[in-house]
N, C-alpha and C positions, 0 to 999 in steps of 0.2 A: 484510435487512442489520441486523446488530446490533452495537452498540459497547458495550464494557465497560471502564470506567476502574478501574484497580486499582493500589495501591501495592505495590511489590516489597520484598523483605527488605533490599536495599541502599539503601532510602529514595529510590529513583528512581521516577518516574512512568512507567507503561507504558500503552499503548493496544492493545487487542486488536480485530481486525476480522475478521468472518466474512461471506462473500459467496456467495450461491447464484446461479449464472448460468443463462441460458436454454440454454446449450450442454450442460448436464448436469454441470458441474463445481462443486465447492464449494472455496473457498480459505480458508485461515486465515493471517492475517498478524498480526505483533506488532512493536512497536518502542517505543523510549524517546521521551518528550517532553522536549526540551531547549530551554529558552528559547522562541523563537517557531517551533520546528520539530518536526514529528512525522515519524519515519522508520520506515516499515513494511518488514519483511522477510518474504518468503513462508516460511511454516513447513510448510505441507502443502497438497496438492491432492488432492481426492478425487473419484471418479466416482459419480454417482447415476443413471446410465443406461448404455446400451451405447456411449457415445461413446468414441473412441479416446484413448489416452494423449497428453497434451500433450508436445511436445518442450522445454518450458520447464524449465531447470535452476535458475535463480535469478531472483528478481524483487524489486526495491526500489522503493517508492513514497514520495516525499518531499513533504511539504506544509510550506511556509514562509510565515509572515506577514511580508512585507517591511516594511510600514507599516500604519497603520490602514485604508487603502483598497485594499491590494494583497495578494492571496494567490497564491502561485506553487506549481504542482504539476509534479513531474517523475516519470517512470516509466522505470526502467532495467531491462533484461532480458538474460538470458543463455539462449540456446537450444542445442539439439543441434548446430547448424551455425555459430553465431556467438557470440563472446565477449560479455562484459558491455558493453552500449552503451545510450546514451539512446534510448528509443523514442518518448516523448511529452514535450512541454514546453508548459505552458499557464500564462498569467498572467491572473488574474481581477482586474478593477478594479471597485470599488464605484461604482454609479451612482445609488443612492438612499440617503437617510438611514436 
């Protein structure tokens, strides 16, 4: 997993995320940082083995810092058979200083 922070030409802050999975897929996601939120959008899925093509058409991953102790993560996905819908919702609460 590698993260690269970069400033774009429009003076907006973007975050790029690359992830290699045990399934043999590599994903590339990017998105803007706006206030307390990062919204990744799937840009590319590549195969690094003989795994079959994924039926995923679109994927959006949102991370929002709700307050100093609460981080919220949402994953929305569109597949070959289903339109865009929320797939996962997690709210993390800080328990230690």
